[in-house]
Structure formats: C-alpha cells, structure tokens
C-alpha positions in Angstrom: 32.4 154.1 223.1 30.6 152.7 225.8 27.0 151.7 224.7 24.5 149.6 226.4 21.0 147.5 225.2 17.5 148.5 226.3 14.6 146.1 225.0 12.8 147.9 222.3 8.7 149.2 223.0 6.7 149.5 220.4 7.1 153.9 221.2 10.1 152.8 219.3 9.0 152.4 216.2 8.9 155.6 214.7 12.6 156.4 215.6 13.9 153.2 214.4 11.3 153.3 210.9 12.9 157.2 210.4 16.1 155.8 211.2 16.1 152.8 208.9 14.6 155.1 206.2 17.3 157.5 206.6 20.1 155.3 206.5 18.9 152.6 203.5 16.5 154.7 201.5 18.6 155.8 198.1 19.4 151.8 198.3 16.0 150.4 198.8 15.2 152.4 195.9 18.1 151.9 193.7 17.5 147.9 194.2 13.4 147.3 194.6 12.6 150.5 193.1 11.6 152.6 196.4 10.4 152.6 199.9 8.1 150.1 201.3 6.9 151.4 205.0 4.5 148.1 205.4 7.2 146.1 204.7 9.4 147.9 207.8 6.1 147.1 209.7 6.3 143.5 209.4 9.5 143.1 210.0 9.2 145.3 213.0 8.9 142.6 215.9 9.3 144.3 219.4 10.4 141.3 221.4 13.8 140.7 219.2 14.7 144.4 218.8 16.9 145.8 221.1 17.7 149.5 221.3 21.1 150.8 221.8 21.9 153.6 224.0 24.7 156.1 224.2 24.7 158.3 227.4 20.9 157.8 227.8 20.3 158.0 224.1 18.8 155.9 221.7 21.8 155.5 218.9 20.4 152.7 216.8 19.1 149.6 217.0 20.1 145.7 216.7 17.0 142.9 215.3 17.8 139.5 216.1 15.8 136.6 214.9 16.8 132.9 217.2 16.3 130.8 214.7 16.4 126.6 215.3 19.9 125.9 214.4 20.9 130.3 213.6 21.0 133.7 214.6 19.5 135.5 211.9 20.4 139.3 212.0 17.3 141.1 210.6 18.5 144.8 211.4 21.8 146.8 212.3 20.8 150.5 211.7 23.1 153.1 213.8 22.3 156.9 213.6 24.8 158.7 211.1 26.8 160.3 213.7 27.5 157.2 215.6 28.7 155.3 212.8 32.7 154.7 212.4 33.1 154.8 215.7 33.5 151.4 215.8 29.9 150.4 217.6 28.7 148.2 214.9 32.1 146.3 214.8 31.8 146.0 218.6 27.8 145.3 218.5 28.5 142.5 215.6 31.4 141.3 217.5 29.5 141.0 221.1 26.6 138.9 219.3 29.1 136.6 217.9 30.4 136.0 221.1 27.2 135.5 222.6 26.6 133.2 220.1 29.4 131.3 218.8 28.5 127.8 218.8 25.7 128.7 215.8 25.7 130.2 212.8 24.8 134.2 212.2 23.1 134.9 208.9 22.3 138.4 207.7 21.1 139.7 204.0 22.5 142.9 203.0 22.9 144.7 199.3 26.0 143.9 197.8 27.1 147.4 197.3 26.0 148.3 201.2 29.0 149.8 202.5 28.4 147.5 205.6 29.2 144.9 203.9 32.6 145.6 203.9 32.6 145.4 207.9 30.9 141.9 207.6 33.4 140.6 205.5 36.1 142.0 208.2 34.8 140.0 211.0 34.2 136.9 209.1 31.1 136.8 207.2 31.0 135.0 203.9 29.2 135.3 200.9 26.8 132.1 201.0 23.8 132.9 198.6 23.1 136.0 195.9 20.3 137.1 194.7 20.7 139.9 192.2 22.4 142.5 194.4 21.3 141.1 197.8 23.7 139.3 199.3 23.2 136.1 202.2 25.8 136.4 204.5 27.2 133.8 207.2 29.4 133.7 210.2 30.0 129.8 210.8 29.7 128.5 214.0 32.5 127.8 215.8 32.6 123.9 216.8 36.3 124.3 219.1 34.4 126.6 221.3 37.1 129.2 220.7 35.9 132.9 220.1 37.9 135.0 217.9 35.0 137.9 218.2 36.3 140.1 221.3 33.1 142.0 223.1 34.1 145.6 223.1 32.2 148.4 222.5 34.9 150.8 220.2 
C-alpha cells in the first residue's frame, strides 16, 4: 500500500483526536480509568505530527519527538480500515531506517495488540510501570540498517 506524509496542521486536530479515541478508548478506560481529552490536547504538537495520506485522504498519523540522543514516538495511529495491511510496519521501518544511529523509544500498554508489531521489528521492553511499558530499538553502531523502507 503506497502512502505519503503531509505535515499536520491545526485543522487535523479533530481527525487525530477522533482516530486516537476510536483506537485507544478501551485500553485507556481499562488502564487509566477513562479517556482524558485534555491529555490528548496537551500531547497534540502539530510540529511533531505527519499525516499519513493514501490516495489523497488521511489514513492516520505519526507523532514523533526528536530528543537530544533519541527519537520518541509519541503516537502512531491508523484508521481501522487501514490496519493489518503492512502500513504500520512500513511507517516504523521507514523511521528506523532514517534514524538508525539513534535510539527510538515508545510507550504502549502491555496488552496493546500493536506491541507484537513493535517486538517483531526489534523493539524491546526497557521499563515497566504497571500495564504500561517503555520500549526501545537501540541505535545501530555500525551504520548498517536492518529495517527496510517499504510501504506495504
């Protein structure tokens, strides 16, 4: 599946909010006792977000924060009709290929089905806090890249 990135604008907020709530509501309620709109608003930093576009339409988004010695994936969300098509794998592999010389971190729930994808492409759990886990794909020191930049 071919996709492109488009920088997010403030006009994408409602789409991202609804998509994230649709995808994550049950896990948030199970582990954090509910959905907290203000938390999403605080984390929505338009400069860090790229919209995933397929055939000119929004299919999801990727929110990434560049830190001094690492890249932190704040959020990766795909529309339910675009899941299980290799798009998430392609997004992550592209990120890994582009930033292979720094560690890439993310936080997810232990029982999030996406955790299996993260493990499959080389992320390992480095910290546990209840049902929340921080995962890392360590920087490659030799300059080689295991990940390939594919789009499905």
